[in-house]
N, C-alpha and C positions, 0 to 999 in steps of 0.2 A: 919918702913915703910917709903917709900920714898914720897917726895912731888912732886906734878905735876909741870912740866914746865909750865909757864903761857900761852904759845901758842903752845903746842905740841899736834899734832893729830896723832892718830893711826887708820889706815884703814886696815881692814882685809876682804879679799875675795879670794876664790880659783882661780878666774879669775884675773890674774895679770894685764891684760889690763884694765879691769874695775876698779881695785883698783888704777891704775895710772891715769885714767881719773878722778876719784873722787878726787884724790890727787891734781891734777891741780886746780880744783875748790876750794878745801879747802885752798890751798896755797894762792889763790887770796884773801881769807878772812883774811889772816895774820897769819896763822899757819905754823909751821914747821912740815912737814908730814913724817911719817914713814909708809910704806906699807908692809904688810905680806900676804902670800898666804896660810899659814898653822896655825892652831890653836896653835900648840905647840910653834911656833916662837913667836906668839903674846902674849901668856901666859907668856913666859920667859921675853919678853920685858916689859910687864906690871908689873911684879914682880920687875924687876931691876929698872925701872924708869916709874912711872905712867904718864898718859897723861891727858890733860885738855879736850880732845874730843876723843871719840871712835865711829867709824863708822864701822859696821860689818854686813855681811850677816848672816842669821840664819843658813844656811847650810855650815858647815865646816867639812865634812867627818863624823867621829865618834862623834864629838862634835858640838856645835852650838854657834852662837854669843851671846846667852843669858848667857851661861857659862862665857864668857868674860865680859859681863855686870855686873854680880854679883861680879866677881873678881875686876873689875875696881872700883866699888862702895866700896868694902872692902878696897882697897888700897887708894883711894881718893874719899871721899863721895861727893865732889863737881864736879865730872866729869860729862860732858854732853855726852849722849849716843844716837846714832841713830842706830836702828836695822832695816834691810829691808829684804824682802823675796819675792820670786817669785817661784811658785804661792803662793797666799795669804793663810795663815793658821790662822784661828781665834784663835785657842788655843795658838799658838806661839805668836800671837799679844798680847793677854792678859798677857801671861807670861813675855814678853818683857816689857810691861807697868808696871807690878808688880815689875820688877827689876829696875824701874826708867828710862826706856828708851823711846824715841819717836819711835814709830813703823811706818815704811813707807812701803806701798804696792808697789810691783813692783821690777824689777831687777835694775833699774837705779833711782837715785835720780836726780831731775831736776838740770841742771847746774846753773840756776839762781833762786834758791829758796829764795823768799823774806820774808818768814814768820819769825816773831820774835819768839824767844824761849819762851817768856812769853805771846804771843798772843793766843787768843782762836782759836782752830782748827775749821775753818769755814766749813769743810767738814761734821761735825756733825751738821746737820741742826735741829733747834728747830721745833718740830712737833705740838705744841699745839697752842691754841689761834685762833683768827679769821683770815680769809684770806681777802685780799683786796676785792674780789668779794662778800664776806659776808657783808662787811661794806657799800658798795655802796648803797644798798636799804635803809639803815638807813638814809643816807644823803638825799635821795630823799624824804623821809617822813618828815624829819625835815624842809625842805625848803618849803613844802606846807603849 
């Protein structure tokens, strides 16, 4: 098995223009970027030389980006993976996460994504506990 280049990123999307746009953003983060528009090309590239980062669309004709995620993890267990989809599919999202990938809704990943890879995903809001409006009456009673 091959080892990953420390800063090599693989971007896979059937839309070459979108892959190039994502590539520019990833290059700014310090990665050397390789873009592919077909699953077969990306699979061969991953087998020959793994990547430190994989970004892929879920829809790649007969295959999907989750197949690449499993292969990338097999070749290099430390690889970071982002899988995105439009329209959102909850089943594919769960499968991507089970493969060790971060799942992003939507066709485009924001150009200035400032989230840390180890930060808590703030889009999953905590739903329990008291709300501010519930606590306010308690303060009024304690002051009296």
